[in-house]
C-alpha positions as CSV (number, residue, x, y, z in Angstrom):
1,M,16.3,-2.2,11.5
2,G,17.5,-4.1,9.0
3,I,20.7,-5.4,7.1
4,T,21.4,-3.2,4.1
5,A,25.4,-3.5,3.2
6,H,23.7,-5.3,0.3
7,V,22.7,-1.6,-1.3
8,E,24.1,0.9,-3.1
9,E,26.3,3.3,-0.8
10,E,23.4,5.9,-3.0
11,Q,20.7,4.5,-2.1
12,R,21.0,2.6,1.8
13,E,19.5,6.1,3.4
14,L,16.5,4.8,1.6
15,A,17.4,1.7,2.6
16,R,17.1,2.9,5.8
17,D,13.6,5.2,5.6
18,V,11.9,1.5,4.9
19,H,12.9,0.1,6.7
20,R,12.0,2.4,9.6
21,L,9.3,2.8,7.7
22,A,8.0,-1.2,7.8
23,H,9.1,-1.6,11.4
24,L,6.2,0.8,12.1
25,G,3.5,-1.0,10.5
26,V,3.4,0.6,7.2
27,R,3.2,-0.5,3.7
28,L,4.6,0.8,-0.4
29,I,2.7,-1.4,-1.9
30,D,2.2,-0.6,-5.7
31,S,-0.2,0.5,-7.1
32,A,-1.7,-0.4,-10.1
33,E,-1.7,3.2,-11.6
34,G,2.0,3.1,-11.9
35,G,2.9,5.1,-8.0
36,T,2.6,3.4,-4.7
37,K,-0.1,4.0,-2.2
38,V,0.9,2.9,1.6
39,T,-1.0,1.3,4.0
40,S,-0.9,0.1,7.5
41,G,1.0,-3.2,8.3
42,V,-2.3,-4.5,10.1
43,E,-4.2,-5.0,6.7
44,S,-3.2,-7.2,4.3
45,P,-2.4,-6.3,0.2
46,L,-5.5,-8.3,-0.7
47,V,-8.4,-6.7,2.2
48,S,-7.6,-3.3,1.0
49,E,-6.9,-4.2,-3.0
50,V,-10.6,-5.3,-2.6
51,E,-12.0,-2.0,-0.6
52,D,-10.6,0.1,-3.7
53,E,-11.8,-2.1,-6.5
54,K,-15.6,-1.7,-4.3
55,V,-15.9,1.8,-4.7
56,L,-15.5,1.1,-8.8
57,D,-18.3,-2.5,-8.9
58,P,-21.4,-1.4,-11.2
59,I,-23.8,-3.2,-9.1
60,L,-22.7,-1.8,-5.6
61,L,-22.7,1.6,-8.0
62,E,-26.1,0.9,-9.2
63,L,-27.1,0.1,-5.5
64,R,-25.8,3.7,-3.7
65,A,-28.6,5.4,-5.8
66,K,-31.4,3.7,-4.7
67,C,-30.4,4.2,-1.3
68,S,-29.3,7.7,-1.8
């Protein structure tokens, strides 16, 4: 676990929890909508972002509609 000496006392428990999640391979990423997204640490944030955006890609939506 990381050192939390630089963190204010009331935030240390949260910092420890975040360190534990990181140790388990969990990543927390800020989303464009202002929330937080949880992803696997094995997967890069870029891959996750591309997968999210392909759902909204108009060309892919058109191809899916033709295949359905």
